[in-house]
Wavefront OBJ file of the C-alpha trace (Angstrom):
o trace
v 34.611 -170.582 -58.032
v 37.474 -171.291 -55.629
v 36.574 -171.574 -52.006
v 38.431 -169.384 -49.482
v 41.020 -171.213 -47.552
v 41.398 -171.222 -43.800
v 43.975 -168.502 -43.976
v 41.708 -166.124 -45.951
v 38.721 -166.627 -43.580
v 40.948 -165.918 -40.634
v 42.162 -162.703 -42.278
v 38.593 -161.404 -42.862
v 37.570 -162.141 -39.279
v 40.659 -160.320 -38.031
v 39.888 -157.209 -40.112
v 36.223 -157.161 -38.888
v 37.302 -157.366 -35.283
v 39.840 -154.639 -35.908
v 37.127 -152.266 -37.280
v 34.835 -152.920 -34.310
v 37.720 -152.343 -31.949
v 38.518 -149.076 -33.774
v 34.911 -147.843 -33.264
v 35.160 -148.447 -29.549
v 32.481 -148.261 -26.832
v 32.519 -144.451 -26.758
v 31.486 -144.175 -30.384
v 28.668 -146.648 -29.880
v 27.376 -144.650 -26.894
v 27.544 -141.438 -28.923
v 25.539 -143.018 -31.751
v 22.853 -144.217 -29.297
v 22.688 -140.704 -27.820
v 22.033 -139.202 -31.257
v 19.204 -141.634 -31.861
v 17.643 -140.836 -28.476
v 17.907 -137.089 -29.116
v 16.252 -137.536 -32.524
v 13.433 -139.503 -30.945
v 12.947 -136.794 -28.315
v 12.820 -134.088 -30.986
v 10.151 -136.116 -32.766
v 8.071 -136.778 -29.616
v 8.135 -133.185 -28.276
v 6.335 -131.493 -31.228
v 3.797 -134.324 -31.274
v 3.092 -133.854 -27.561
v 2.694 -130.081 -27.980
v 0.306 -130.608 -30.924
v -1.778 -133.038 -28.890
v -2.055 -130.518 -26.046
v -3.170 -127.840 -28.495
v -5.781 -130.121 -30.011
v -7.088 -131.033 -26.574
v -7.341 -127.332 -25.671
v -9.235 -126.588 -28.878
v -11.548 -129.517 -28.230
v -12.337 -128.272 -24.711
v -13.040 -124.748 -26.036
v -15.341 -126.056 -28.761
v -17.117 -128.384 -26.371
v -17.608 -125.508 -23.913
v -19.165 -123.281 -26.580
v -21.445 -126.119 -27.625
v -22.527 -126.877 -24.055
v -23.283 -123.205 -23.338
v -25.305 -122.866 -26.561
v -27.128 -126.187 -26.232
v -30.034 -125.229 -23.881
v -31.645 -122.556 -26.117
v -30.884 -124.603 -29.228
v -32.686 -127.611 -27.757
v -35.680 -125.455 -26.779
v -35.788 -123.909 -30.266
v -35.679 -127.320 -31.901
v -38.500 -128.511 -29.650
v -40.577 -125.434 -30.535
v -40.167 -126.096 -34.265
v -40.995 -129.794 -33.935
v -43.970 -129.369 -31.583
v -45.315 -126.359 -33.494
v -45.162 -128.185 -36.812
v -46.946 -131.191 -35.294
v -49.757 -129.096 -33.765
v -50.274 -126.883 -36.825
v -50.286 -129.904 -39.115
v -53.296 -131.272 -37.241
v -55.164 -128.184 -35.959
v -56.165 -124.760 -37.226
v -58.138 -121.940 -35.603
v -61.111 -120.058 -37.057
v -61.459 -116.778 -35.074
v -65.174 -116.459 -36.011
v -64.854 -112.857 -37.195
v -67.965 -110.790 -37.847
v -68.395 -107.298 -39.319
v -69.950 -104.609 -37.131
v -70.189 -100.868 -37.867
v -67.567 -101.129 -40.577
v -65.117 -103.034 -38.351
v -64.330 -106.720 -37.947
v -64.349 -108.312 -34.498
v -64.745 -111.705 -32.924
v -68.160 -113.136 -32.193
v -69.913 -113.967 -28.906
v -72.129 -116.664 -30.401
v -71.782 -119.538 -32.879
v -73.339 -122.893 -33.755
v -71.923 -126.374 -34.215
v -73.887 -129.497 -35.099
v -77.168 -127.670 -34.483
v -76.111 -126.548 -30.979
v -75.917 -122.831 -30.200
v -73.040 -121.576 -28.059
v -73.209 -118.052 -26.620
v -71.421 -115.820 -24.126
v -73.580 -113.739 -21.796
v -73.110 -111.637 -18.664
v -75.047 -109.975 -15.845
v -74.308 -106.365 -16.766
v -76.414 -103.774 -18.543
v -76.016 -103.012 -22.211
v -75.339 -99.403 -23.039
v -75.906 -97.977 -26.515
v -73.112 -99.127 -28.774
v -70.634 -96.398 -29.614
v -67.898 -97.926 -31.772
v -65.691 -94.824 -31.802
v -65.969 -94.123 -28.072
v -62.862 -95.522 -26.365
v -63.552 -93.852 -23.025
v -65.968 -96.519 -21.841
v -64.454 -97.864 -18.586
v -64.816 -101.629 -18.078
v -66.951 -102.836 -15.183
v -66.654 -106.054 -13.213
v -69.244 -108.677 -14.007
v -69.879 -112.389 -14.334
v -69.724 -114.100 -17.694
v -71.484 -117.393 -18.430
v -71.213 -119.916 -21.250
v -74.579 -121.082 -22.612
v -75.224 -124.106 -24.821
v -78.738 -124.116 -26.255
v -79.650 -121.489 -23.657
v -78.406 -123.418 -20.606
v -75.217 -122.650 -18.643
v -72.646 -125.425 -18.837
v -69.904 -124.050 -16.570
v -69.672 -121.955 -13.432
v -69.762 -118.172 -14.110
v -66.424 -116.346 -14.013
v -65.815 -112.741 -13.032
v -64.147 -110.589 -15.669
v -64.030 -107.019 -16.971
v -66.849 -106.029 -19.313
v -67.118 -103.097 -21.741
v -70.755 -102.124 -21.438
v -71.109 -100.377 -24.801
v -69.836 -103.294 -26.906
v -71.805 -106.208 -28.366
v -69.044 -108.258 -29.999
v -66.120 -110.173 -28.507
v -64.481 -106.855 -27.567
v -67.069 -106.652 -24.770
v -65.127 -109.151 -22.660
v -61.576 -109.043 -21.430
v -59.622 -112.293 -21.343
v -62.401 -114.317 -23.007
v -62.295 -115.658 -26.547
v -64.704 -117.781 -28.631
v -63.077 -119.700 -31.511
v -63.637 -122.731 -33.706
v -60.909 -125.377 -33.580
v -60.633 -127.428 -36.764
v -59.177 -130.896 -36.252
v -57.905 -132.775 -39.301
v -57.851 -136.037 -37.367
v -61.061 -135.665 -35.342
v -64.265 -133.657 -34.940
v -64.247 -129.867 -34.929
v -65.282 -127.998 -31.791
v -66.198 -124.571 -30.504
v -63.872 -123.448 -27.723
v -64.301 -120.696 -25.140
v -60.851 -119.780 -23.798
v -60.691 -117.812 -20.533
v -57.918 -116.233 -18.526
v -59.086 -116.735 -14.950
v -56.292 -114.644 -13.458
v -53.511 -115.592 -11.052
v -51.901 -117.752 -13.743
v -54.979 -119.957 -14.224
v -56.713 -120.731 -17.536
v -59.808 -122.581 -18.652
v -61.016 -123.883 -21.993
v -64.571 -125.095 -22.555
v -64.991 -127.200 -25.706
v -68.389 -127.892 -27.275
v -68.548 -130.653 -29.899
v -71.108 -131.205 -32.626
v -72.897 -133.940 -30.666
v -73.430 -131.589 -27.699
v -70.566 -132.947 -25.578
v -68.954 -130.314 -23.342
v -65.364 -130.744 -22.093
v -63.780 -128.361 -19.584
v -60.006 -128.115 -19.168
v -58.307 -126.098 -16.400
v -54.558 -125.604 -16.220
v -51.959 -123.243 -14.808
v -49.375 -120.991 -16.379
v -46.632 -123.052 -18.006
v -48.810 -126.183 -18.294
v -50.044 -125.446 -21.805
v -47.384 -127.701 -23.337
v -49.220 -130.855 -22.268
v -50.968 -131.140 -24.642
v -49.500 -128.289 -26.747
v -52.825 -127.589 -28.471
v -53.654 -125.641 -25.290
v -51.254 -122.952 -26.507
v -53.204 -122.530 -29.719
v -56.451 -122.157 -27.747
v -55.379 -119.556 -25.167
v -53.122 -117.303 -27.248
v -55.951 -114.810 -27.603
v -56.357 -114.369 -23.838
v -52.698 -114.244 -22.746
v -51.228 -110.763 -22.440
v -47.749 -111.766 -23.687
v -46.598 -113.852 -26.664
v -46.217 -117.519 -25.743
v -44.661 -120.498 -27.468
v -45.969 -124.011 -27.519
v -43.637 -125.170 -24.749
v -41.405 -122.164 -23.985
v -40.966 -118.494 -24.838
v -37.486 -118.925 -26.319
v -38.760 -117.957 -29.786
v -41.036 -115.138 -28.612
v -38.388 -112.490 -27.846
v -37.568 -109.547 -30.101
v -34.600 -110.699 -32.241
v -31.308 -108.813 -32.240
v -27.783 -109.305 -33.561
v -26.702 -110.944 -30.315
v -29.757 -113.167 -29.821
v -30.323 -115.453 -31.582
v -27.690 -114.814 -34.300
v -24.471 -114.579 -32.278
v -25.872 -116.638 -29.404
v -26.838 -119.433 -29.700
v -26.728 -120.009 -33.484
v -23.196 -118.811 -34.290
v -21.682 -119.870 -30.967
v -23.214 -123.343 -31.266
v -22.021 -123.804 -34.862
v -18.535 -122.497 -34.004
v -18.250 -124.774 -30.976
v -19.358 -127.789 -32.978
v -16.872 -126.996 -35.761
v -13.917 -126.458 -33.390
v -14.654 -129.637 -31.433
v -15.003 -131.693 -34.628
v -11.761 -130.265 -36.108
v -9.776 -130.904 -32.913
v -11.121 -134.430 -32.508
v -10.398 -135.271 -36.151
v -6.837 -133.891 -35.949
v -6.146 -135.817 -32.752
v -7.434 -139.065 -34.268
v -5.306 -138.585 -37.397
v -2.173 -137.991 -35.309
v -2.993 -141.024 -33.191
v -3.316 -143.182 -36.309
v -0.015 -141.851 -37.705
v 1.764 -142.547 -34.397
v 0.420 -146.122 -34.420
v 1.692 -146.619 -38.002
v 5.161 -145.344 -37.065
v 5.247 -147.650 -34.048
v 4.321 -150.650 -36.199
v 7.048 -149.817 -38.740
v 9.642 -149.426 -35.966
v 8.724 -152.807 -34.510
v 9.028 -154.362 -37.944
l 1 2 3 4 5 6 7 8 9 10 11 12 13 14 15 16 17 18 19 20 21 22 23 24 25 26 27 28 29 30 31 32 33 34 35 36 37 38 39 40 41 42 43 44 45 46 47 48 49 50 51 52 53 54 55 56 57 58 59 60 61 62 63 64 65 66 67 68 69 70 71 72 73 74 75 76 77 78 79 80 81 82 83 84 85 86 87 88 89 90 91 92 93 94 95 96 97 98 99 100 101 102 103 104 105 106 107 108 109 110 111 112 113 114 115 116 117 118 119 120 121 122 123 124 125 126 127 128 129 130 131 132 133 134 135 136 137 138 139 140 141 142 143 144 145 146 147 148 149 150 151 152 153 154 155 156 157 158 159 160 161 162 163 164 165 166 167 168 169 170 171 172 173 174 175 176 177 178 179 180 181 182 183 184 185 186 187 188 189 190 191 192 193 194 195 196 197 198 199 200 201 202 203 204 205 206 207 208 209 210 211 212 213 214 215 216 217 218 219 220 221 222 223 224 225 226 227 228 229 230 231 232 233 234 235 236 237 238 239 240 241 242 243 244 245 246 247 248 249 250 251 252 253 254 255 256 257 258 259 260 261 262 263 264 265 266 267 268 269 270 271 272 273 274 275 276 277 278 279 280 281 282 283 284 285 286 287
């Protein structure tokens, strides 16, 4: 192949310079302006999308934060309740009397007799008479005939012989799958105070006093005093003890929490995808 002579190379260089001179500086500026405008059109929708995603993320996070407190309490109730009920169970010590079933005022454990007694008279039992007004009296807990705790004043139905004789006092058997069973006398002392007296099979007596709201530590206290509390109580809170409705707990906090979590996750995922795409475009442009 013949090589180009000096005259031919000079002609090509002259033509190239002529084309560049024909384009001129104005055309080059116009071309740069088009590229800048294209870049701005590309950046503006991306910026708007990012703002929208951030707004959605804030909305979802807000719904989740507002719904979190009751959801956390509900989760704790389920976890604590399952733990307590897996270990303990309650025998209400029911007895039949005059064709009806009621709790008992006496029981035995390990050869030791536990009984509830009081200082009031005993009227003839009339099971269908509901007009008997309760009188104030002192109730004592006896183990093998001897009192083991200080007497407590309570209301007493004088014509009853079973556990219905006493207000705010309950005798139960607590079955422990990981330890010894016990008989427990639960008492509502009034003014937000409670007492449980546990009698074990070896004759050991353990008294536990606590105030309203302290039955979560340990949560087995809730299981013991439910029969002497006038309102439904949970193991650590009353969040699950309300009458359910469409608003609570379906709309709030279940639906609102799930919606907030979904919106926040969608917005965060979309923002991360756009961020990754922008990084890829930047790498290609640099290349």
